[in-house]
C-alpha positions in Angstrom: 95.1 102.1 -33.8 96.8 98.9 -32.3 97.5 100.8 -29.1 93.9 102.0 -28.5 91.8 99.2 -29.8 94.4 96.3 -29.5 93.6 95.1 -33.0 95.6 95.0 -36.2 95.2 97.3 -39.1 93.2 94.8 -41.1 90.5 94.7 -38.4 90.6 98.5 -38.3 89.9 98.7 -42.0 87.0 96.2 -41.5 85.5 98.6 -38.9 85.7 101.4 -41.2 84.2 99.4 -44.1 81.3 98.3 -42.0 80.7 102.0 -40.7 81.6 101.2 -37.1 84.3 103.8 -37.3 84.4 106.8 -39.8 87.5 108.2 -41.3 88.2 111.9 -40.6 90.0 114.6 -42.6 93.5 115.0 -41.1 96.2 117.5 -42.2 99.7 116.2 -42.7 102.2 118.8 -43.9 99.5 121.0 -45.3 97.8 118.1 -47.2 94.3 116.9 -46.2 94.1 113.1 -46.0 91.6 110.6 -44.7 92.7 109.1 -41.4 91.5 107.7 -38.1 90.3 110.2 -35.6 91.7 109.8 -32.2 88.4 110.9 -30.5 86.3 108.5 -32.6 88.7 105.6 -31.7 88.5 106.5 -28.0 84.6 106.7 -28.2 84.5 103.3 -29.9 86.9 101.8 -27.3 85.0 103.1 -24.3 81.7 101.5 -25.4 82.7 98.4 -27.4 85.3 95.7 -27.5 86.2 93.2 -30.2 86.4 89.6 -29.4 90.1 89.4 -30.4 90.8 92.3 -28.1 88.8 90.8 -25.3 90.8 87.6 -25.6 94.1 89.6 -25.3 92.9 91.4 -22.2 91.8 88.1 -20.5 94.8 86.2 -21.7 92.8 83.4 -23.3 92.7 81.9 -26.7 90.4 83.6 -29.1 89.3 80.3 -30.6 85.6 79.8 -29.7 85.6 82.6 -27.1 82.5 83.9 -28.6 80.8 80.6 -28.3 81.8 80.2 -24.7 80.4 83.7 -23.9 77.2 83.1 -25.6 76.9 79.9 -23.5 76.8 82.1 -20.3 74.5 84.7 -21.9 77.0 87.3 -23.0 76.1 87.9 -26.7 77.9 90.0 -29.3 75.8 92.8 -30.8 77.5 92.5 -34.2 79.3 89.7 -36.0 79.4 87.2 -38.8 76.3 85.4 -37.5 74.3 88.4 -36.6 74.6 91.1 -39.3 77.4 89.8 -41.5 80.0 92.0 -39.9 83.3 90.2 -40.2 84.2 91.1 -36.6 82.5 90.0 -33.4 81.7 93.1 -31.3 80.6 93.2 -27.7 79.4 96.0 -25.5 82.3 96.6 -23.1 80.1 96.9 -20.1 78.8 93.3 -20.5 82.3 91.9 -20.3 84.1 94.2 -17.8 83.6 91.8 -14.8 85.1 88.8 -16.6 88.6 87.4 -15.7 90.5 84.5 -17.2 89.3 82.1 -14.4 85.6 82.7 -15.7 86.6 81.6 -19.2 88.6 78.6 -18.0 85.5 77.4 -16.1 83.5 77.1 -19.4 84.7 73.5 -20.1 81.8 72.5 -22.3 79.9 74.7 -24.7 78.0 74.4 -27.9 79.6 75.4 -31.2 77.9 77.1 -34.1 77.1 73.6 -35.5 75.1 73.1 -32.3 77.5 70.4 -31.0 79.5 70.5 -27.9 83.2 71.1 -28.3 84.9 67.8 -29.0 88.2 69.0 -27.6 86.6 69.8 -24.3 84.7 66.7 -24.1 87.8 64.5 -24.7 89.8 66.1 -22.0 87.2 66.7 -19.4 85.6 64.2 -17.0 81.8 64.3 -16.9 81.9 65.8 -13.3 84.2 68.7 -14.4 81.1 70.6 -15.6 79.9 70.8 -11.9 81.4 72.1 -8.6 80.4 71.4 -4.9 77.7 73.4 -3.3 80.0 74.9 -0.8 82.3 76.3 -3.5 79.3 77.8 -5.4 78.1 79.3 -2.1 81.5 80.9 -1.6 81.5 82.5 -5.0 78.1 83.9 -4.4 79.0 85.1 -0.9 76.0 83.1 0.4 75.6 80.2 2.9 75.2 76.7 1.5 71.7 76.6 2.7 70.7 79.8 0.9 72.6 78.6 -2.2 70.5 75.3 -2.1 67.4 77.5 -2.2 68.6 78.9 -5.5 68.7 75.2 -6.8 65.2 74.6 -5.6 64.0 77.6 -7.4 65.7 76.6 -10.6 68.1 79.5 -10.7 71.1 77.2 -10.3 71.2 73.8 -11.9 72.5 70.8 -10.1 73.8 67.4 -11.3 70.8 65.1 -11.1 73.0 62.1 -11.6 74.8 62.7 -8.4 72.5 61.3 -5.6 75.0 61.8 -2.8 76.3 65.3 -3.1 74.8 68.6 -4.4 76.9 69.5 -7.4 76.2 72.8 -9.2 76.4 73.3 -12.9 79.3 75.7 -13.6 77.5 77.4 -16.5 74.4 78.2 -14.5 76.6 79.6 -11.7 78.6 81.7 -14.1 75.5 83.0 -15.8 74.1 84.1 -12.4 77.3 85.9 -11.5 77.4 87.5 -14.9 73.8 88.9 -14.5 74.6 90.2 -10.9 77.7 92.0 -12.1 76.4 93.2 -15.3 75.9 96.9 -15.9 72.7 96.0 -17.9 70.8 95.5 -14.6 70.3 97.5 -11.4 69.0 96.4 -8.0 65.4 97.4 -7.4 66.3 99.4 -4.2 68.7 101.5 -6.2 66.2 102.0 -8.9 63.5 103.1 -6.3 66.1 105.6 -4.9 66.6 107.0 -8.4 62.8 107.2 -9.0 62.4 108.9 -5.6 59.8 106.3 -4.3 59.5 103.4 -1.9 59.7 99.7 -2.9 55.9 99.6 -2.6 55.3 102.5 -4.9 57.9 101.3 -7.5 55.8 98.1 -7.7 52.4 99.9 -7.7 53.4 102.6 -10.1 56.0 101.3 -12.5 56.0 97.5 -12.3 52.2 96.9 -12.5 51.9 99.3 -15.4 54.5 97.3 -17.3 57.3 100.0 -17.5 59.6 98.0 -15.3 60.1 94.2 -15.2 61.7 92.6 -12.1 64.0 89.6 -12.4 63.4 87.9 -9.1 66.5 86.0 -8.1 65.4 85.3 -4.5 68.1 87.3 -2.8 68.4 89.9 -5.6 65.7 91.7 -7.5 67.0 93.2 -10.6 65.5 95.7 -13.2 66.9 96.3 -16.7 68.7 99.7 -16.7 67.3 100.3 -20.2 63.8 100.3 -18.7 64.7 102.5 -15.8 66.2 105.0 -18.2 62.9 105.1 -20.1 61.0 105.8 -16.9 63.5 108.5 -15.8 63.1 110.1 -19.2 59.3 110.1 -18.8 59.7 111.7 -15.4 61.5 114.6 -16.8 58.2 115.8 -18.2 55.7 114.1 -15.8 55.3 113.4 -12.2 53.2 111.1 -10.0 50.3 112.4 -8.0 52.2 111.8 -4.7 55.1 113.8 -6.1 52.8 116.6 -7.3 51.0 116.9 -3.9 54.4 117.0 -2.1 55.6 119.8 -4.4 52.5 121.8 -3.6 52.9 121.1 0.0 49.4 119.5 0.2 47.9 116.1 1.2 47.8 113.4 -1.6 44.1 113.9 -2.1 44.7 117.6 -3.0 45.9 116.8 -6.6 42.9 114.6 -7.1 40.6 117.6 -6.0 42.4 119.9 -8.5 41.8 117.3 -11.1 38.1 117.1 -10.4 37.8 120.8 -10.5 39.4 120.8 -14.0 42.4 122.8 -12.7 44.9 120.2 -13.8 44.9 117.5 -16.5 45.9 114.0 -15.7 47.8 111.8 -18.2 47.5 108.0 -18.1 50.3 105.7 -19.2 50.9 102.0 -19.1 51.9 99.0 -21.1 49.3 96.8 -19.4 45.7 97.1 -18.5 47.0 98.9 -15.3 47.6 102.5 -16.0 49.5 105.1 -14.0 48.2 108.6 -13.6 50.7 111.3 -14.2 50.7 115.1 -14.4 52.8 117.4 -16.4 55.6 118.9 -14.3 55.1 122.3 -15.8 51.4 122.3 -14.9 52.2 121.5 -11.2 54.8 124.2 -11.1 52.4 126.7 -12.6 49.8 125.9 -9.9 52.4 126.3 -7.2 53.5 129.6 -8.5 49.9 130.9 -8.8 49.3 130.0 -5.1 52.5 131.4 -3.8 
């Protein structure tokens, strides 16, 4: 257990007690006993990570690590302050891009009591929470001018007390880097590729209808992977009019003519007032086979 999850046996028992890991029947010299299943441990380890294990991986102190991560937008999905679980558990994909330097940059953060860490305040100068524009630009692999635009748009926060130099808030920079590297989001171009449509059509079909929300970060447009998965699941059963016409080898207006003739039924979906017209994939294939 310690080898696979990097936790002690007490933590392992807590995971079992809170139903995060089930015990399985194991045979030891012909006797059936309850024990930890290797496959279940591996499945847990692939998807989740405990705060204590994350601290070991990063080589940082576990003290206030959860508060530091929350301060940059990385939240546990289970823990004492969420559902009463005695252990803080994170989705592994939300922390995979982190390194020790990222944690060391978080010099000021709010504790559970809502106050900033006294230890950090006492040892840090006020300017330690900010870094020069050029350094922020280097971390983002952008020019200083482009990085300054991010400040103007409110994506990065600058030190308003410094009237001479543009100093960037470390937490806002780290939060942006986290979002860009997070597996929870996907670039809109890649999403359009997976949906087999152009950027214009992904906006017209899936964004305007409320299925996909775009986080516009000026130089990056991100879509939540969870929303994309929902659309891809819908497309397993339905297809757009453009896709249906293409499958039938006809102009785009052909599917509309079939609809007017009552030869195919349209289905309208949407989470806003703007609805998207879809057709059942099986209906389109049936018409294709009838005309072949």
